[in-house]
C-alpha positions as CSV (number, residue, x, y, z in Angstrom):
1,X,79.1,138.2,92.2
2,X,77.5,140.3,95.2
3,X,81.0,141.2,96.6
4,X,81.7,142.3,92.8
5,X,78.7,144.5,92.6
6,X,79.3,146.2,96.3
7,X,82.9,146.8,95.1
8,X,82.0,148.9,92.1
9,X,79.2,150.7,94.1
10,X,82.0,151.9,96.5
11,X,84.3,152.9,93.9
12,X,81.7,154.8,92.1
13,X,80.8,156.4,95.2
14,X,84.3,157.3,95.6
15,X,84.9,158.5,92.2
16,X,81.8,160.9,92.4
17,X,82.8,161.9,96.3
18,X,86.3,162.9,95.1
19,X,84.8,165.0,92.0
20,X,82.5,166.7,94.5
21,X,85.4,167.8,97.1
22,X,87.8,168.7,94.4
23,X,85.5,171.0,92.4
24,X,85.9,169.4,89.2
25,X,82.9,170.2,87.5
26,X,83.7,170.6,83.8
27,X,80.4,169.3,82.4
28,X,78.5,171.8,84.5
29,X,80.4,175.0,82.7
30,X,78.6,177.5,81.6
31,X,76.7,177.6,78.3
32,X,78.5,179.4,75.4
33,X,81.9,179.2,77.4
34,X,84.8,177.1,76.3
35,X,86.5,174.3,78.8
36,X,89.7,175.8,80.2
37,X,91.5,173.1,78.9
38,X,90.9,173.7,75.0
39,X,93.3,176.0,73.1
40,X,92.0,178.8,70.8
41,X,92.3,177.8,67.1
42,X,95.2,178.6,65.3
43,X,95.3,180.8,61.9
44,X,95.6,179.4,58.5
45,X,99.0,178.8,57.4
46,X,100.2,179.4,53.5
47,X,100.9,175.9,51.9
48,X,102.9,176.0,49.4
49,X,104.2,173.1,46.7
50,X,107.6,172.2,46.5
51,X,109.4,173.4,42.9
52,X,111.2,169.7,42.9
53,X,108.5,167.5,43.9
54,X,105.4,169.1,44.1
55,X,104.8,168.2,47.8
56,X,102.5,170.7,49.5
57,X,104.3,172.2,52.8
58,X,103.5,174.9,54.9
59,X,105.8,177.8,54.0
60,X,107.0,178.1,57.9
61,X,108.4,174.6,57.1
62,X,110.4,175.0,53.8
63,X,113.0,176.8,52.2
64,X,112.5,179.5,49.8
65,X,115.3,180.3,47.3
66,X,115.7,182.3,44.0
67,X,112.2,182.9,44.1
68,X,111.3,179.3,44.3
69,X,109.7,177.3,47.3
70,X,111.2,173.8,48.2
71,X,110.2,171.2,50.8
72,X,113.6,170.8,52.3
73,X,117.3,171.8,51.8
74,X,118.1,168.9,49.8
75,X,115.7,169.6,46.9
76,X,116.5,173.0,47.0
77,X,120.3,171.8,46.4
78,X,118.5,169.5,43.5
79,X,116.8,172.6,42.1
80,X,113.7,172.8,40.4
81,X,112.3,170.0,38.2
82,X,112.3,170.6,34.3
83,X,108.4,170.3,33.0
């Protein structure tokens, strides 16, 4: 048991020594600044319902034809549902 505790203390010491030497101090970042690995927020995208099935799909991923929006080329081929 004593050897296991000693081994864990050595591992923790090596971890903190490595962090100290590599300069990895992400927790000590200046207040108000985002960490460098955080991506900037994306802009909201328009979401439209498919004219065939009603599924909500981002406008950039769908297909538009004859003034209607479809979620896939297959649903474009089938056409809008009759309501």
